[in-house]
N, C-alpha and C positions, 0 to 999 in steps of 0.2 A: 277331645280337646286339644287346641293347637297352640304352639308358642312359637314366633316367628315365621309362621306360615308352614312349620312342619309339627307332626304329630308329637306330642310330649314324650310319648316313647321313645322317640329316635333323638332325644337330646341326652344321651349319656356323654358324649364327648364330641359334638358337631364340631368341624372346622369353624374358625372364627369367620370365615368368609360367608358362611349360611346363615350368621346372625345380621347380615346387612339386609337392609330394606329389598324386596322381591326385586324391585327395578334396578338395583345395582349388582345382582347377582349374575355370575357366568357360568357358562357350561363347565367351564373348568373346576369351579366350585363344587358342582355336584359331582364330577369325576372324583374330587378329593374326598368329598363325603362318602362315597361309595368304597374308596379305596381303604378308608379308616373302619367303615362299618363293616366289609369283609374280614378285616384283621381282628376286630372285636368279637364278631359272632363266629369266627371260624368258618366261613363259607367257602367252599372250594372254589379254586381258580381254574379248575380244567376247561380249556376252551370248548371241547366238544360238548362236555356236560352243559355248560352255561349257553352254547348255540342252541341245543336241543331245549332248553329252558325258554329262550326266546321263541323257538318256533311254536312251544306250547302256549306261550302267552299270545302270539299271533292268532293262533288257532281259537283263543278263547274271545279275542277281540272279534274275529269273524263271526262267532256264534253270536255275540251281544249285538253287531250291527244286522245279522240276519233275523233276530229278534226284535229290533228296533223298528224294522219295516212293519207297518200296519198296528203298532201297539198304541194304546191311548196313555200309558203310564210313562210319559217323556221324562219325568224327573228321575224316576227309577232307571230308566234307561240310559240317560245321560250319566248317571252316577257310575253304572256298570261299565260303559264306554270309556269313562274317565279314568277309573281303576285300572282297566287293561292297559290303556295307554301308557298309564304309569309305571306299570309292571314292564312293558315293553321297552321304555325309556331306561329303566334300572338294568335291565340286560344289555343294552346298548352300551350304557356306560362303563358297565363291568366288562364287556369284551373289549372296548377301547382301552381300558386299564389294562388288561391282561397283555394286550398287544402292543403296548407302548405309543399309542395313536392319541394325540392331542385333538380330541373331538371337534373342538371349536375352531381351530385352526383348519382341520381338514373340511368342515362344514363351509368356512367362509370361503375357502380355496375353491371348492367345488361349486359353490353357488355364484362366485365370479365368473367361473367358466361356463357354467350354466346361462348366466346373464348374457355373455357373448355369444353364445351358441345360437344357430338358426335351426329353429325347430321345425319339422316337416307337418307335423299334425296341429301346429297352433297352440302347443301346450308346454 
């Protein structure tokens, strides 16, 4: 069951920004949500531990993608991939929080640089 696009279980004290329509949410809103969630749940802020967690989730995504090749259960596969991508994003948001990085600003700056960059391989 969902409320405002989030599972009801996560509505203990979400930041006001997450009550915005999905089209008005910003990456910073999700960073604030994870900052609050980590405090409420007492999740560890150890960088190495969270980096290892990120690597584990990337491994789980790799397995899901490998399983997706040749499967006829597209909806189940897409759901699994979706869940793993969400886990990866959560760890990226947490690591950005713990290192003091405004992820939205960093992303926009990097993509502006990439847009101006000349790519040797066409990508």
